[in-house]
C-alpha positions in Angstrom: 28.4 -0.8 11.1 26.4 -3.9 12.0 28.0 -7.1 11.1 25.7 -10.2 10.5 27.0 -13.8 10.2 24.9 -16.3 8.4 26.3 -19.7 7.3 24.8 -19.1 3.7 23.9 -15.7 2.0 20.8 -15.8 0.0 18.9 -13.1 -1.9 16.0 -13.6 0.7 18.4 -13.2 3.7 19.9 -10.0 2.1 16.3 -8.6 1.4 15.0 -9.3 5.0 18.1 -8.0 6.8 18.3 -4.7 4.6 14.6 -4.0 5.1 14.5 -4.3 8.9 17.8 -2.9 9.6 18.7 -0.5 6.9 15.5 0.7 5.2 13.4 1.0 8.4 15.9 1.5 11.2 18.7 3.3 9.1 21.5 1.0 10.2 24.2 0.2 7.8 25.1 -3.5 7.7 27.3 -6.1 6.2 26.4 -9.7 6.0 29.2 -12.2 6.1 29.5 -16.2 5.8 33.1 -16.1 7.1 33.2 -17.2 10.8 36.8 -15.8 11.2 35.7 -12.3 10.1 32.7 -12.3 12.5 34.9 -13.5 15.4 37.5 -10.8 14.8 34.9 -7.9 14.5 34.9 -6.1 17.7 31.9 -3.8 17.1 28.1 -4.3 16.8 27.3 -7.8 15.5 24.9 -10.7 15.6 24.5 -14.2 14.0 21.6 -15.9 12.2 21.6 -19.6 12.0 20.7 -22.8 13.7 23.0 -22.3 16.8 25.0 -19.7 18.7 28.7 -19.3 17.9 29.6 -17.8 21.4 28.1 -15.1 23.5 26.8 -12.9 20.7 23.4 -11.7 19.9 21.7 -14.6 18.2 18.8 -15.2 16.2 17.8 -18.7 15.5 16.3 -19.5 12.0 13.9 -21.4 10.1 14.4 -22.6 6.6 12.3 -20.2 4.6 15.0 -17.7 3.8 17.4 -20.5 2.6 14.9 -21.8 0.0 13.9 -20.9 -3.5 10.5 -20.9 -5.2 7.5 -21.6 -2.9 5.7 -24.3 -1.0 3.0 -25.0 1.4 4.7 -23.6 4.5 3.5 -24.9 7.9 2.9 -21.8 10.1 2.1 -21.7 13.7 1.1 -18.4 15.1 1.6 -17.7 18.8 1.2 -14.7 21.2 4.1 -12.6 21.9 3.5 -10.0 24.5 0.8 -7.7 23.1 1.2 -8.9 19.5 1.3 -12.0 17.6 4.3 -13.7 15.7 5.0 -17.0 13.8 7.9 -19.3 12.8 8.7 -20.1 16.5 12.4 -21.2 17.3 14.1 -22.5 20.5 14.7 -20.6 23.8 18.4 -20.3 22.7 17.3 -17.4 20.4 17.2 -13.9 21.6 13.8 -13.7 20.0 11.1 -16.3 20.3 10.5 -16.5 16.6 12.4 -15.9 13.2 11.6 -12.2 12.7 13.3 -12.2 9.4 11.6 -15.1 7.8 8.2 -14.0 9.2 8.7 -10.4 7.7 9.7 -11.8 4.5 6.6 -14.1 4.4 4.4 -11.1 4.7 6.2 -8.5 2.7 6.8 -10.9 -0.3 3.1 -11.8 -0.2 4.3 -15.3 -0.3 0.8 -16.7 0.4 -0.5 -15.1 -2.7 1.7 -17.3 -4.9 -0.1 -20.3 -3.2 -3.3 -21.8 -4.5 -6.4 -19.9 -3.0 -9.9 -19.0 -3.4 -10.4 -15.8 -5.5 -13.1 -13.3 -5.1 -15.6 -12.1 -7.8 -12.9 -9.8 -9.3 -10.4 -12.5 -9.4 -8.4 -11.0 -6.5 -6.7 -12.4 -3.4 -9.3 -11.8 -0.6 -8.6 -10.8 3.0 -10.6 -13.9 4.0 -7.7 -16.2 2.5 -5.0 -14.4 4.4 -3.1 -15.7 7.4 -3.5 -12.4 9.0 -7.4 -12.7 9.0 -7.5 -16.2 9.9 -5.3 -15.6 12.9 -6.7 -12.4 13.9 -3.9 -9.8 13.4 -5.0 -8.2 10.1 -5.7 -4.9 11.9 -2.2 -4.8 13.5 1.0 -3.6 11.8 2.9 -6.6 13.1 6.1 -6.2 11.2 6.3 -2.6 12.5 5.8 -3.8 16.0 8.3 -6.5 15.7 10.9 -4.0 14.5 10.4 -1.7 17.5 11.0 -4.7 19.9 14.0 -5.6 17.7 15.3 -2.1 18.0 15.0 -2.3 21.6 17.0 -5.3 21.8 19.7 -3.9 19.7 19.9 -0.8 21.9 20.1 -3.0 25.2 23.0 -4.9 23.4 24.7 -2.0 21.6 24.1 1.3 23.5 26.2 3.2 21.0 24.0 2.3 18.0 22.1 5.1 16.4 18.8 5.0 14.1 17.3 7.3 11.6 14.5 9.5 12.9 11.2 8.5 11.7 7.8 10.1 12.6 4.2 9.1 12.1 2.8 10.2 8.9 -0.8 10.3 7.4 -1.4 10.3 3.7 -4.7 9.9 1.7 -4.8 9.0 -2.0 -7.7 10.4 -4.0 -8.5 7.7 -6.6 -10.3 9.3 -9.7 -12.0 7.1 -12.1 -14.5 9.8 -13.2 -13.5 13.4 -13.0 -17.0 14.3 -14.1 -20.5 12.7 -13.4 -22.3 14.6 -16.3 -19.9 17.0 -18.0 -18.1 16.0 -21.3 -19.9 12.7 -21.6 -20.9 13.2 -25.1 -24.4 13.4 -26.7 -25.2 9.7 -26.9 -24.0 8.9 -23.2 -25.9 12.0 -21.9 -29.1 11.0 -23.8 -28.9 7.5 -22.5 -28.1 8.6 -19.0 -31.1 11.0 -19.1 -33.5 8.3 -20.2 -32.2 5.9 -17.6 -32.6 8.4 -14.8 -36.1 9.2 -16.2 -37.0 5.6 -16.0 -35.9 5.2 -12.3 -37.8 8.6 -11.5 -34.4 10.3 -10.6 -35.7 13.7 -11.6 -33.1 15.5 -9.4 -30.4 13.8 -11.5 -31.9 14.7 -14.7 -32.3 18.5 -13.6 -28.6 18.4 -12.4 -27.4 16.8 -15.7 -29.2 19.7 -17.6 -27.9 22.3 -15.2 -24.2 21.0 -15.5 -24.4 20.9 -19.4 -25.7 24.4 -19.6 -23.0 25.4 -17.1 -25.5 26.7 -14.4 -24.0 24.2 -11.9 -20.6 22.8 -11.4 -20.3 19.0 -12.0 -20.8 17.2 -8.7 -17.7 14.9 -9.2 -15.4 18.0 -9.5 -14.6 18.5 -6.0 -10.9 19.3 -6.6 -11.0 22.9 -5.6 -12.5 21.8 -2.0 -9.8 19.1 -1.6 -6.9 21.3 -2.6 -8.1 23.9 -0.2 -7.7 21.4 2.5 -4.1 20.8 1.2 -3.4 24.6 1.2 -5.0 25.4 4.5 -4.0 22.3 6.7 -0.9 21.2 5.0 -2.2 17.7 4.8 -0.8 14.9 2.4 -3.2 14.3 -0.4 -2.1 12.4 -3.6 -4.4 12.2 -6.7 -4.4 9.4 -9.1 -6.2 10.0 -12.5 -7.5 7.3 -14.9 -6.5 7.7 -18.5 -7.6 4.5 -20.1 -9.8 4.1 -23.2 -13.5 3.9 -22.6 -14.6 0.1 -22.4 -16.9 -2.2 -20.4 -14.7 -1.9 -17.4 -13.5 1.6 -17.6 -16.0 4.2 -18.4 -14.2 7.5 -18.0 -14.4 10.3 -20.4 -11.7 10.9 -23.3 -8.3 11.8 -21.8 -8.0 14.3 -24.5 -10.6 16.6 -23.0 -9.1 19.9 -22.3 -10.9 20.5 -18.9 -9.8 17.0 -17.9 -6.3 17.7 -18.6 -6.5 21.2 -17.0 -7.7 19.6 -13.7 -4.8 17.2 -13.7 -2.3 20.0 -14.3 -4.1 22.2 -11.6 -3.9 19.5 -8.9 -0.2 18.6 -9.8 0.7 22.3 -8.8 -0.3 21.4 -5.3 -0.2 17.6 -4.8 1.7 14.5 -5.8 -0.2 13.1 -8.8 -0.3 9.7 -10.6 -2.1 7.2 -12.8 -5.1 5.1 -11.7 -4.7 2.1 -13.9 -7.4 1.0 -16.2 -8.5 -2.7 -16.4 -6.3 -3.8 -19.4 -3.3 -2.1 -18.1 -3.0 -4.3 -15.3 -2.4 -7.6 -17.5 -1.2 -5.8 -20.7 2.1 -4.1 -20.7 1.2 -2.4 -24.1 -1.8 -0.8 -22.6 0.1 0.2 -19.6 2.8 1.9 -21.8 -0.1 3.8 -23.7 -1.6 5.0 -20.4 1.8 5.9 -19.1 2.6 8.0 -22.1 -0.7 9.9 -21.9 -0.1 10.9 -18.4 3.6 12.0 -19.1 2.2 14.1 -22.0 -0.1 15.9 -19.7 2.2 16.6 -16.8 5.4 17.0 -18.9 7.3 14.6 -16.7 7.9 10.9 -15.8 5.2 8.9 -14.3 6.2 8.2 -10.6 3.1 6.7 -9.0 0.3 4.3 -9.9 -2.7 2.7 -8.2 -4.9 -0.3 -8.8 -7.6 -0.7 -6.0 -10.3 -2.3 -8.0 -8.8 -5.3 -10.1 -6.6 -8.4 -9.3 -2.9 -7.2 -8.4 -1.7 -10.2 -10.5 1.4 -10.7 -8.4 4.2 -10.9 -9.5 3.5 -10.3 -13.2 1.9 -6.9 -12.8 4.7 -5.6 -10.7 7.2 -6.8 -13.3 5.5 -4.5 -15.8 5.8 -1.6 -13.6 9.6 -2.5 -13.0 10.0 -2.9 -16.7 8.6 0.6 -17.3 10.6 2.1 -14.5 7.6 3.3 -12.6 8.9 3.5 -9.1 6.0 3.7 -6.7 2.8 1.6 -6.4 -0.1 2.4 -3.9 -2.2 -0.8 -4.6 -1.2 -3.0 -1.7 -4.4 -3.4 0.5 -7.8 -4.9 0.6 -10.5 -2.5 -0.9 -13.4 -4.0 1.2 -11.6 -4.7 4.4 -9.5 -2.7 6.7 -6.2 -4.0 7.6 -2.5 -4.5 6.7 -2.2 -6.7 3.7 1.5 -7.0 3.9 1.7 -6.8 7.7 3.2 -3.3 7.7 2.3 0.3 7.2 5.8 1.2 5.9 6.8 1.4 2.2 9.0 -1.7 1.1 10.8 -2.9 -2.1 8.9 -5.7 -3.7 10.7 -9.0 -3.6 9.8 -11.2 -6.7 9.8 -14.9 -5.5 9.6 -16.3 -9.2 12.9 -14.5 -9.9 14.3 -14.6 -6.4 15.4 -10.9 -6.7 14.7 -7.6 -4.9 13.0 -5.1 -7.4 13.3 -1.5 -7.3 9.6 -1.1 -7.0 8.5 0.7 -3.8 5.2 -0.5 -2.5 3.3 1.8 -0.3 0.6 -0.3 1.5 -2.7 1.2 2.6 -4.8 0.2 5.5 -8.2 1.6 4.5 -10.3 2.3 1.5 -13.5 4.2 1.5 -15.3 1.2 0.1 -15.2 -0.1 3.7 -17.8 2.6 4.7 -20.4 0.2 2.9 -19.6 -2.6 5.4 -18.8 -1.0 8.6 -21.2 1.0 10.8 -20.1 4.6 11.2 -19.4 4.4 14.9 -17.5 1.2 14.5 -15.5 2.5 11.6 -14.3 5.5 13.4 -13.4 3.4 16.4 -11.3 1.1 14.1 -9.7 4.0 12.5 -8.9 5.6 15.9 -7.4 2.5 17.1 -5.1 2.0 14.0 -4.1 5.6 14.2 -3.0 5.1 17.8 -1.2 1.9 16.9 0.7 3.5 14.1 1.8 6.5 16.3 3.4 4.0 18.6 5.5 2.4 16.0 5.9 5.7 13.9 4.2 4.2 11.0 2.2 5.5 8.0 -1.4 5.8 7.9 -2.1 5.6 4.2 -5.8 5.7 3.2 -7.8 5.7 -0.1 -10.8 7.7 -1.1 -12.6 8.6 -4.3 -13.3 12.0 -5.6 -16.9 11.0 -5.8 -16.9 10.2 -2.0 -17.0 14.0 -1.5 -19.8 14.7 -3.9 -23.4 15.4 -3.3 -24.3 12.0 -4.7 -22.4 10.4 -1.8 -22.5 10.7 1.9 -20.1 13.6 1.6 -20.3 14.9 5.1 -19.4 11.5 6.5 -16.4 11.1 4.1 -15.2 14.5 5.0 -15.3 13.8 8.7 -13.4 10.6 8.1 -10.7 12.5 6.1 -10.5 15.1 8.8 -10.3 12.5 11.5 -7.5 10.7 9.7 -5.6 14.0 9.3 -6.6 15.3 12.6 -8.1 18.4 11.3 -10.2 20.3 13.9 
C-alpha cells in the first residue's frame, strides 16, 4: 500500500490521488494528515505539501486542491521534456509541477465553470480551452504525465506493482436517424419528395420511392455491414440510438416503429448499445426519464450508456441528472468539430462536481475524434493526425475513442472515406 501525507485532506485531493494512483495505475493508497503515522510507516510513501518532511519522495503543491468553488486561476504553461505542463513548483519537488492539481483542473473541466464565449450551439468551444490556446489539445497530457509519474515511483520503490493496461480502440456509432426514407409517414414523405424535386434531386426521389416500395434497402440502414465488421474483426463498436419525440431539433422517426425497435435489439446482440440523447433530455430531467424508460423497455434491461455530441453539455447540471437517474457511463466528453482531448486524457474518469465538491459515480469516456471533423480537415491531413494520435496513445496505453454516425457509411455520404477511417482506427487490413 502507498501512504500519502498531506497537511489537509480535501475531496479534491482524494479525487486526484485516487484517479492517478488507483484508477489508472492500480496502486492501493491511504491518505493521512498525521505526521507521526507517516514517519513510522516503513513501506512506500510520499508527501504532498509546501515543503519536504525529510528524505521522502515529495511533490510540492499549489493551492487549487485546498480550495472550494472556482475562481480565475492564473496558469503558466511550460515545456517538460517532450510534453507540456502547468502549475510549476520549486526545484525542491520531485516533479517540476503539481501533477495532481493540473490533472484535477483538466478532468473536472474547471475552465468550463468560468465565464467564456459560447459557440452557436451554446457549447464550450475548443478555441476557449487552455489546451487549444497553449498547443497541447492533440496530446493526452495527463496520460503522459502518469507514465512519467509511474517511472518515478518505480525508481523509488522497485517493489511496486501496477495493474496491466493495454491500448484499446473503440468507435461509437451515433444514430439520430435509423432511416432516411423508411417509416417517415405520408406527410413527411410527400414534403420530402417535393423538396427534392424543387432542388432537382431526382436520384433521391427515385430512391425514396424504391425504399417505400421495398425494392431497395434504406440508405441509412447500414447496421448489417457494421455488425459484420464486429463479427469478422472483433472490433469494439458501440451504438447509441435516439428515442426522443419528434420536434424542431430532433427529427427522428417514432420510437414505437417495430422495425426501429428490431434494429436496436439486433445490434444489442453483438455490441454495447445506449441512448443518444434528444435536445430536451439534456436540460430537462423529466424528458431524460421518458427517453430512459423507452430504451429500457426495448432492450429489457437498464440503460448503461448515453451520448450527447451535438448540444451543450451543461456541466455540471446535466451530469447531475445522469447521476440522479443512475446512468453510469457518458460518452460526450469531446469537441465535435475539433480533434483533441477535451479533458486532457484518453482514459475514462469519474466526474467531479465542483459545485458540490464531490466525486460522482458517473464514468466519463472521453473521445478524441468525431466524424464531423472530416468537414474541416483535408483527407491526408486528417489521416496523419489520426495516425499520430494512435501512436501517442499506444505509447501511454491509452484509449482511442472515436465517434461516427450511421449515415457516414451510407451512399449519401462519402462512405468509402469513412470506412477507410474506421478501418485505419481499428487497424483492419
